[in-house]
C-alpha positions as CSV (number, residue, x, y, z in Angstrom):
1,M,17.1,-11.4,4.1
2,R,15.9,-7.6,3.9
3,T,12.6,-9.6,5.3
4,F,14.1,-10.9,8.3
5,F,15.7,-7.8,9.4
6,F,12.5,-5.7,9.1
7,F,10.3,-7.9,11.2
8,C,13.4,-7.9,13.5
9,F,13.0,-3.8,13.5
10,L,9.0,-4.4,14.2
11,F,9.8,-6.5,17.2
12,I,12.4,-4.0,18.3
13,S,10.1,-1.2,17.9
14,G,7.2,-3.0,19.7
15,G,9.9,-2.5,22.7
16,L,10.9,0.7,22.4
17,L,7.4,1.9,21.7
18,A,6.1,0.6,24.7
19,Q,8.8,2.8,26.7
20,S,7.5,5.9,24.6
21,D,6.2,8.9,26.3
22,R,3.9,9.7,23.8
23,F,2.0,6.5,22.5
24,H,-0.7,5.8,19.8
25,V,-2.6,3.1,18.3
26,H,-3.7,4.8,14.9
27,L,-6.8,3.1,12.7
28,R,-7.0,4.6,9.6
29,S,-9.3,4.6,6.5
30,G,-9.7,6.2,2.9
31,A,-8.9,6.1,-0.8
32,S,-5.6,4.7,-2.1
33,I,-4.7,6.7,-5.7
34,P,-2.0,5.0,-7.6
35,L,0.8,6.9,-9.2
36,F,3.1,7.1,-12.1
37,E,3.8,3.8,-14.0
38,Y,1.2,2.0,-11.4
39,A,-1.8,3.6,-12.8
40,S,-0.3,4.3,-16.8
41,P,-2.9,2.7,-19.4
42,D,0.4,1.2,-21.2
43,L,0.1,-2.5,-22.1
44,D,3.9,-3.2,-21.7
45,N,4.7,-1.3,-18.4
46,G,1.4,-0.4,-16.7
47,C,-1.5,-1.8,-14.9
48,F,-4.3,0.6,-15.4
49,T,-5.1,1.1,-11.9
50,K,-7.6,3.4,-10.3
51,T,-8.5,5.0,-7.1
52,G,-9.2,2.2,-4.3
53,F,-9.3,1.8,-1.1
54,S,-6.6,1.7,1.9
55,A,-7.1,0.3,5.9
56,S,-4.3,0.5,7.6
57,V,-3.1,0.4,11.5
58,A,-0.3,1.3,13.2
59,A,1.8,2.6,16.5
60,S,3.8,5.4,16.9
61,G,5.8,6.6,20.0
62,T,8.5,9.7,20.9
63,L,11.8,8.1,22.3
64,I,14.4,11.4,22.5
65,G,12.8,14.8,22.8
66,S,10.5,15.0,19.6
67,W,12.0,11.8,17.8
68,G,10.7,8.6,17.7
69,L,9.7,5.2,15.6
70,V,6.4,4.5,13.6
71,A,5.3,1.2,12.8
72,E,2.5,0.5,10.7
73,A,0.2,-3.2,8.8
74,G,-1.6,-1.9,5.5
75,F,-4.3,-3.2,3.0
76,H,-4.7,-1.8,-0.3
77,T,-7.0,-2.6,-3.2
78,H,-6.7,-1.0,-6.6
79,P,-9.6,-1.6,-9.3
80,L,-8.9,-1.8,-13.0
81,D,-9.8,0.2,-15.7
82,V,-10.9,-2.4,-17.8
83,S,-12.8,-0.7,-20.6
84,Y,-9.8,1.0,-21.1
85,L,-7.4,-1.9,-20.9
86,G,-10.1,-3.6,-23.5
87,Y,-9.4,-0.5,-25.8
88,E,-5.5,-0.8,-25.9
89,K,-6.1,-4.6,-26.8
90,V,-8.3,-4.3,-29.3
91,Q,-5.9,-1.6,-31.0
92,A,-2.9,-3.7,-30.4
93,D,-4.5,-6.7,-32.1
94,P,-5.0,-5.9,-35.8
95,F,-7.5,-8.9,-35.8
96,L,-9.6,-8.4,-32.6
97,L,-12.6,-6.4,-32.8
98,D,-13.7,-6.3,-29.3
99,V,-13.1,-8.0,-26.0
100,T,-14.9,-7.7,-22.7
101,I,-13.0,-8.3,-19.4
102,R,-14.1,-9.1,-15.7
103,S,-11.2,-8.6,-13.4
104,E,-10.2,-8.4,-9.8
105,P,-8.7,-5.6,-7.9
106,Y,-5.0,-5.7,-7.3
107,R,-4.4,-6.3,-3.7
108,I,-1.2,-5.2,-1.8
109,L,-0.3,-5.9,1.8
110,T,2.3,-3.6,3.6
111,F,4.2,-3.5,6.4
112,T,6.6,-1.0,7.1
113,G,7.9,1.1,9.9
114,G,10.9,3.9,10.4
115,P,12.0,6.9,12.2
116,M,9.3,9.9,13.2
117,Y,9.3,13.2,14.1
118,H,6.7,15.1,15.9
119,I,5.8,18.6,16.6
120,K,3.2,21.0,17.9
121,P,2.4,23.6,15.2
122,F,-0.5,25.1,16.8
123,K,-2.5,24.7,20.4
124,G,-4.2,21.4,20.0
125,F,-2.5,20.1,17.0
126,H,0.3,17.8,16.0
127,L,2.4,17.2,13.0
128,Q,4.0,13.9,12.7
129,L,6.6,12.9,9.9
130,A,8.0,9.5,8.8
131,V,10.6,8.2,7.0
132,L,8.9,4.5,6.3
133,A,10.3,1.3,4.7
134,G,9.6,-2.3,4.8
135,Y,7.8,-5.4,3.5
136,F,5.0,-5.9,0.1
137,A,3.4,-8.3,-0.8
138,S,1.5,-7.7,-4.2
139,R,-1.2,-9.7,-5.7
140,T,-2.3,-9.7,-9.6
141,P,-5.7,-9.3,-10.5
142,H,-7.1,-13.0,-11.8
143,Q,-8.7,-12.2,-15.2
144,V,-11.1,-13.0,-17.9
145,Y,-11.3,-12.5,-21.2
146,K,-14.1,-13.1,-23.8
147,P,-12.4,-12.1,-27.2
148,V,-14.0,-11.2,-30.5
149,Y,-12.1,-12.0,-33.4
150,F,-12.1,-11.2,-37.0
151,L,-11.6,-14.8,-38.0
152,T,-11.0,-17.6,-35.8
153,G,-10.2,-17.7,-32.0
154,P,-10.4,-19.1,-28.2
155,E,-13.9,-18.1,-26.7
156,F,-12.2,-17.3,-23.5
157,Y,-9.3,-17.0,-21.7
158,E,-8.1,-16.2,-18.3
159,I,-5.0,-14.8,-16.2
160,T,-4.3,-16.1,-13.1
161,T,-3.1,-14.3,-10.0
162,S,0.9,-14.0,-9.3
163,L,2.0,-13.1,-5.8
164,D,5.2,-11.1,-5.4
165,R,7.1,-10.3,-1.9
166,S,8.9,-7.3,-2.4
167,F,11.0,-4.4,-0.6
168,G,9.6,-1.5,-0.2
169,Y,9.6,2.8,0.9
170,G,8.0,5.5,1.2
171,A,7.3,8.6,3.5
172,S,4.2,9.6,5.7
173,A,2.7,13.0,7.4
174,S,0.0,12.9,9.7
175,L,-2.1,16.2,11.2
176,S,-4.4,15.4,14.2
177,Y,-6.4,17.6,16.5
178,E,-6.2,16.3,19.8
179,I,-10.1,16.1,21.0
180,T,-9.7,14.7,24.5
181,P,-6.4,13.5,26.2
182,C,-7.5,10.0,25.6
183,Y,-8.0,10.4,21.5
184,E,-7.1,12.4,18.5
185,L,-8.8,13.1,15.0
186,A,-6.1,13.0,12.0
187,L,-5.8,13.7,8.5
188,D,-2.7,11.0,6.9
189,A,-1.0,11.2,3.8
190,E,1.6,8.4,2.6
191,L,3.5,7.6,-0.2
192,L,4.8,3.8,-0.8
193,R,6.7,2.5,-3.7
194,S,8.3,-0.9,-4.5
195,K,9.6,-2.5,-7.5
196,A,7.3,-5.9,-8.3
197,E,8.1,-8.9,-10.6
198,F,4.9,-11.2,-11.2
199,Q,5.9,-14.4,-12.6
200,F,3.4,-16.1,-15.0
201,L,3.5,-19.5,-16.8
202,T,2.9,-19.0,-20.8
203,G,1.4,-21.4,-23.1
204,T,4.3,-22.7,-24.2
205,G,5.3,-23.8,-20.4
206,T,7.9,-20.8,-20.3
207,I,7.9,-18.1,-16.9
208,R,7.3,-15.1,-18.3
209,T,8.2,-12.2,-15.8
210,D,6.4,-8.6,-15.6
211,T,8.4,-5.8,-14.0
212,R,6.1,-3.4,-12.2
213,Q,6.7,-0.4,-10.5
214,I,4.2,-0.3,-8.0
215,S,3.7,3.6,-6.6
216,M,0.7,4.9,-4.8
217,V,-0.6,7.8,-2.3
218,N,-3.1,6.8,0.6
219,I,-5.1,9.8,2.0
220,A,-7.1,8.6,4.9
221,L,-8.8,9.6,8.2
222,S,-7.3,8.4,11.4
223,L,-8.7,7.6,15.0
224,M,-5.8,8.0,17.5
225,L,-5.9,6.8,20.5
226,K,-3.6,7.5,23.3
227,L,-2.4,4.5,25.7
228,P,0.1,4.8,28.8
229,S,3.4,4.2,28.6
230,W,4.5,0.8,30.6
231,H,7.3,2.2,31.8
232,T,5.5,5.1,33.9
233,N,2.8,2.7,35.3
234,S,5.6,0.2,36.1
235,A,7.1,3.3,38.3
236,Q,3.5,4.3,39.9
């Protein structure tokens, strides 16, 4: 239900942004830094993630004075620290001598939006602050384990991926410099959080649910393309 309302918000936002006086399209690329439980090297609650990659596209526009709306879609990946994960696995199992792990990264797709406030702190500079909420699609990595046991054990085993769809929230800040009247260069930062519940089928045929708190800071360079508002063109 929350996903339905969010996409309704995006649809309405698109119509409003098209009539804004300051309408920009943002093209971003940069680093995605996992935080808190998501980056923790804890077998029960952590994910052993490291700094990865983030790319997103966004649209923003002012509507009333300095207030406006922003909507964005992003893709974020976070590789695993497989060396640390293997070490913790060996420490937790007295019969495990060593283990080699091959793993894909965590992959997260986000669709967020919310209210925005825009100011000009210095000549040629623009500061944009926003509160975000929306939809997260988080996928765990496919992992292959090759263990070495003290006695006997499987030669290898794998953990397949799990996909969870959840509600997420956060905040963002963007400081841009106006290169020309048509485009700006910006340094963007955003904090995103979501609670994901990943389900796995166990060897006994039961379903195990792993709850993970997804937290990340995305720091990116952005190219902001300024587009003319539609209502201005219509008036002309």
